[in-house]
C-alpha positions in Angstrom: 102.0 89.4 90.0 103.6 88.6 93.3 102.3 85.4 94.8 100.2 86.0 98.0 101.1 84.2 101.2 99.3 83.8 104.4 100.5 86.1 107.2 102.2 83.3 109.1 104.1 81.8 106.1 107.3 83.7 106.6 107.4 82.7 110.3 107.1 79.0 109.4 110.1 79.0 107.1 113.3 77.3 108.0 115.6 79.2 110.3 118.1 79.2 107.4 115.8 81.9 105.8 116.9 84.4 108.4 120.3 83.1 109.2 123.1 85.7 109.1 125.2 85.0 106.0 128.6 83.5 106.9 131.2 86.0 108.2 128.9 89.0 107.4 128.1 89.9 111.1 131.8 89.7 112.1 133.0 91.8 109.1 130.3 94.4 109.5 130.8 94.6 113.3 134.5 95.1 112.8 133.9 98.1 110.5 130.9 99.7 112.2 131.0 98.6 115.9 129.1 98.9 118.1 126.2 99.5 115.9 126.0 96.0 114.5 127.8 93.9 117.0 127.2 90.1 117.1 124.9 90.4 120.1 122.5 92.3 117.9 121.8 89.1 115.9 118.4 88.5 117.6 117.1 91.8 116.5 118.4 91.2 113.0 116.4 88.0 112.8 113.3 89.7 114.2 113.6 92.5 111.7 113.9 90.1 108.8 111.0 88.0 109.9 108.7 90.9 110.5 109.6 92.6 107.3 108.9 89.6 105.2 105.7 88.8 107.0 104.5 92.4 106.4 105.5 92.1 102.7 103.5 88.9 102.2 100.4 90.8 103.1 101.1 94.4 102.1 103.6 94.3 99.3 102.7 96.2 96.2 101.4 94.3 93.2 103.4 95.7 90.4 103.4 94.4 86.7 107.0 93.3 86.7 106.8 91.3 89.9 106.4 87.5 89.9 106.5 84.8 92.6 109.9 84.3 94.1 111.9 81.9 91.9 109.9 82.7 88.7 111.3 86.1 87.8 112.2 86.9 84.2 115.7 88.6 84.4 114.9 90.6 81.2 111.7 92.1 82.8 113.4 92.7 86.2 116.3 94.5 84.5 113.9 96.5 82.2 111.8 97.7 85.2 114.9 98.6 87.3 116.4 100.7 84.5 113.1 102.5 84.0 112.7 103.1 87.7 116.1 104.9 87.9 115.2 108.5 88.8 111.5 107.8 87.9 108.4 107.1 90.0 106.6 103.8 89.9 103.4 105.5 88.6 105.3 107.1 85.7 107.1 103.8 84.9 104.1 101.5 84.8 102.6 102.6 81.4 106.1 102.7 79.7 106.9 99.3 81.0 103.7 97.8 79.7 104.3 99.4 76.3 107.9 98.1 76.1 107.1 94.5 77.0 104.1 94.5 74.6 106.3 95.7 71.8 109.6 93.9 72.8 108.6 90.9 75.0 112.1 89.4 75.1 115.7 90.7 75.2 116.1 89.3 71.7 113.2 91.5 70.5 114.8 94.5 72.1 118.2 93.8 70.6 116.7 93.5 67.1 114.9 96.9 67.5 116.1 100.0 65.8 117.6 102.5 68.3 115.3 105.3 67.0 112.3 103.2 67.7 113.5 102.6 71.3 114.2 106.3 71.8 110.7 107.2 70.4 109.1 104.7 72.8 111.1 106.2 75.6 110.2 109.8 75.0 108.7 111.5 78.0 110.4 109.2 80.5 113.5 111.3 80.6 117.1 110.5 81.3 117.5 109.3 77.7 121.0 107.8 78.3 119.1 105.0 79.9 117.4 104.2 76.6 120.8 104.1 74.8 122.2 101.8 77.5 119.1 99.6 77.5 119.5 99.0 73.8 123.3 98.5 74.0 122.9 96.0 76.8 120.2 94.0 75.0 122.6 93.7 72.0 125.5 92.6 74.2 123.4 90.0 76.1 122.2 88.5 72.8 125.4 88.8 70.8 127.9 87.9 73.5 126.0 86.0 76.2 123.6 83.8 74.3 120.6 85.8 75.3 121.1 85.1 79.0 121.8 87.8 81.6 124.7 87.4 84.0 123.5 86.2 87.4 125.8 88.0 89.8 126.0 91.7 90.7 129.7 91.8 89.8 129.1 90.5 86.2 126.0 92.6 85.8 128.0 95.8 86.5 130.0 95.2 83.3 127.0 96.0 81.2 126.2 99.5 80.0 124.1 101.6 82.3 124.1 99.1 85.2 125.6 100.5 88.3 125.9 99.2 91.9 122.2 99.6 92.8 120.7 98.2 89.6 123.2 95.3 89.6 122.3 94.4 93.2 118.6 94.7 92.5 118.6 92.4 89.4 120.9 89.9 91.1 118.6 89.7 94.2 115.2 89.8 92.5 116.0 87.8 89.3 118.5 85.4 90.7 117.9 85.3 94.5 121.5 86.4 95.2 121.9 87.8 98.8 122.7 91.3 97.7 122.0 94.5 99.7 119.8 96.7 97.5 120.0 100.3 98.8 117.8 103.0 97.2 116.5 106.2 98.7 113.6 104.3 100.3 116.0 101.9 102.0 118.2 104.7 103.2 115.2 106.3 104.8 114.0 103.1 106.5 117.4 102.1 107.8 118.4 105.7 108.7 115.3 105.9 110.9 115.8 102.4 112.3 119.3 103.4 113.4 118.3 107.0 114.3 121.3 108.0 112.1 121.9 111.6 113.1 125.5 111.9 111.9 126.7 113.6 108.7 125.2 112.0 105.5 128.5 110.4 104.4 129.1 108.7 107.8 125.4 107.7 108.1 125.5 106.3 104.6 128.4 103.9 105.5 126.5 102.7 108.6 123.3 102.3 106.7 125.0 100.2 104.0 126.6 98.0 106.6 123.2 97.3 108.2 121.7 96.7 104.8 124.2 94.0 104.1 123.7 92.5 107.5 120.0 92.3 107.1 119.9 90.4 103.8 118.7 86.8 104.3 120.2 83.8 102.6 116.8 83.0 101.2 114.1 85.2 99.8 116.7 87.9 99.1 114.6 89.4 96.3 111.5 89.5 98.4 113.5 91.2 101.2 114.8 93.8 98.8 111.4 94.6 97.5 109.9 94.6 101.0 112.4 97.3 102.1 111.6 99.4 99.0 107.8 99.0 99.6 108.1 99.8 103.3 109.9 103.1 102.4 107.5 103.9 99.6 104.2 103.3 101.4 104.8 103.5 105.2 108.2 105.0 106.1 107.5 107.9 103.8 109.5 111.2 103.9 106.8 113.3 105.6 104.2 112.0 108.1 105.5 108.4 108.3 102.8 105.9 109.2 104.7 104.5 112.2 101.6 102.8 113.6 101.5 100.6 110.5 105.3 99.8 110.5 106.4 96.2 111.2 109.7 97.6 112.4 108.4 100.1 114.9 109.5 98.0 117.9 113.2 98.4 116.8 113.0 101.9 115.4 115.5 104.3 117.0 114.0 107.4 115.3 110.5 106.6 116.6 111.8 106.4 120.1 113.1 110.0 119.8 109.5 111.2 119.0 110.7 112.9 115.8 111.1 110.2 113.1 110.9 112.7 110.2 114.2 114.2 111.3 116.1 111.0 110.3 118.3 110.4 108.5 119.9 113.8 108.3 119.6 115.3 104.8 122.5 116.9 103.0 122.1 120.6 102.2 120.1 121.2 99.1 122.3 122.2 96.2 121.6 125.3 94.3 120.5 124.4 90.8 122.2 126.5 88.1 120.1 128.2 85.4 120.9 128.0 81.7 119.4 130.0 78.9 119.1 129.6 75.2 117.1 130.5 72.1 115.2 128.0 70.0 114.2 128.5 66.4 110.7 127.5 65.3 111.5 127.4 61.6 108.5 126.8 59.2 107.8 126.7 55.5 104.7 127.9 53.6 103.3 124.4 53.7 103.4 124.5 57.5 106.3 122.0 57.9 108.8 122.8 60.7 112.5 122.1 60.8 113.9 119.4 63.0 117.5 118.2 63.6 118.9 115.2 65.3 121.2 115.7 68.3 124.6 114.1 68.5 124.7 110.5 69.6 126.6 111.5 72.8 125.8 114.0 75.5 122.6 115.3 76.9 119.4 114.1 75.0 121.7 112.0 72.7 120.2 110.9 69.4 116.9 112.7 70.0 115.2 115.2 67.6 115.0 118.9 68.4 114.2 122.3 67.0 117.4 124.1 66.2 118.7 126.3 69.0 121.6 128.2 70.3 123.9 126.7 72.9 122.5 126.7 76.4 124.7 128.9 78.6 124.8 130.7 81.9 124.0 134.2 80.7 121.1 135.5 78.6 121.2 135.7 74.8 120.7 139.0 73.0 118.2 138.5 70.2 120.6 139.9 67.6 123.3 137.6 68.9 121.0 134.6 68.7 119.8 135.4 65.1 123.4 135.0 63.9 123.0 131.3 64.9 119.7 130.8 63.2 119.5 127.8 60.8 118.2 130.0 57.9 117.6 133.5 56.7 114.1 134.7 57.8 112.3 137.5 59.5 112.5 136.1 63.0 109.9 137.1 65.5 110.2 136.7 69.3 107.2 134.8 70.6 105.9 136.0 74.0 106.7 134.1 77.1 109.4 131.6 77.9 109.7 127.8 77.8 111.0 126.4 81.1 112.3 122.9 81.8 114.2 121.3 84.7 117.0 118.8 84.0 118.7 116.8 86.7 121.5 119.3 87.3 120.2 122.6 85.9 117.1 124.6 85.0 116.6 125.7 81.4 114.9 128.8 80.1 114.3 129.1 76.3 113.2 132.1 74.3 111.5 131.1 71.0 112.1 132.9 67.7 109.7 132.0 64.9 110.5 132.5 61.2 109.1 131.5 57.9 111.6 130.2 55.2 110.5 130.8 51.6 111.9 128.7 48.8 114.4 125.9 49.0 116.8 125.6 52.0 120.1 123.8 52.1 119.8 121.4 55.1 123.5 120.7 55.1 123.8 117.6 57.3 121.6 115.3 55.3 119.6 112.9 57.5 120.4 114.9 60.6 117.9 117.5 59.4 114.3 117.1 58.3 111.1 119.0 57.6 108.1 117.6 59.5 104.4 118.3 59.3 103.2 119.6 62.6 100.6 116.8 62.9 103.5 114.3 62.5 105.7 115.6 65.2 104.6 112.7 67.4 106.3 110.3 65.0 109.7 111.6 66.1 111.6 111.1 69.3 111.2 114.6 70.7 112.2 115.1 74.4 109.8 116.7 76.8 111.5 120.1 76.5 111.0 120.2 72.8 107.4 119.1 73.1 107.0 122.1 75.4 108.6 124.3 72.6 106.1 122.9 70.1 103.1 123.7 72.4 104.4 127.1 73.0 104.9 127.9 69.3 101.6 126.5 68.2 99.8 128.5 70.9 100.9 131.7 69.1 98.6 131.6 66.0 97.8 132.5 63.2 100.3 130.8 60.9 101.9 128.8 63.7 104.1 131.8 64.5 102.5 134.9 63.1 102.4 137.0 66.2 105.2 138.3 68.2 107.7 141.1 68.0 109.9 141.3 64.9 113.6 141.1 65.6 
């Protein structure tokens, strides 16, 4: 839990807390003038002070937060990886389960990858789980169980990019790093009334983000920016009356703060299509296979399927790719799922396999009782397939059109 401070505490701190880091103002001004010229320093100090004072009172109490100077790098890193492309509300229960099961980086390094993937199921973006496990092993094996304490060195670890490295360095090690996520882009884009094209605005926003980082309480500053964007400077209907930075906000002065910063055009999400095979035996067990250890949903379990492609599959064409000979029946309806870069539609064919079946790839294939599906690391899309198939009873797949 973050330590609570009285509203005036931030204002009573040493001027060093809000001093502009050496050479930062000059270098930023040289690149972005006149937006952050040296004569803007008084407003920079005011913004820092007001932001931290607001955070001391209104900052979110999140399970991975601790008083400044007492952060556990493992837990900061774990939370930041989980928060990539995931909401705070969705992250909290997974974070709690992870730290209960693997309370230290050594515990996580000793864990079996399949156990980590199973614990991650439902959180999405499964490459994060692979990178999480790989990083834990590197930290324990090569670094004596201690995380690097600079953003540059953190970026050498699997799955840690610019944002996560800056966040861990600032929050866990108090390094004066600019942490820029979507919330921070929105806060600073409105502060600057950034109305230029997104690429140009992004450069100006990052320059300001660097300028605003204080030498002390860098972690609190980073979290304050995130919290302000998440709770006050929200995308729609921002609560400008509650904002500690309203006095300096360029977007508010225009009377249309929601218009800033300018958003890039929304990309059209492609649609892919496939056919999945709900393959079951007389004893009710269904066939699963393990996906390759690289690529989308790496290392997770799935029901066998065709490739996912841009054009629809004809049922006869799909049957040629079935995992076994059976009388395949098309189940009514379609399973739909959205990935980061495409939408997926799956038709489901159900078929009973009688007698023995050669599984071919050994441990990559397995028969599983329906009631034990939860024991396997099934991604969300495959859990949707299971619900869809089990909803077509009797016999787990008895209805539908023969094909």
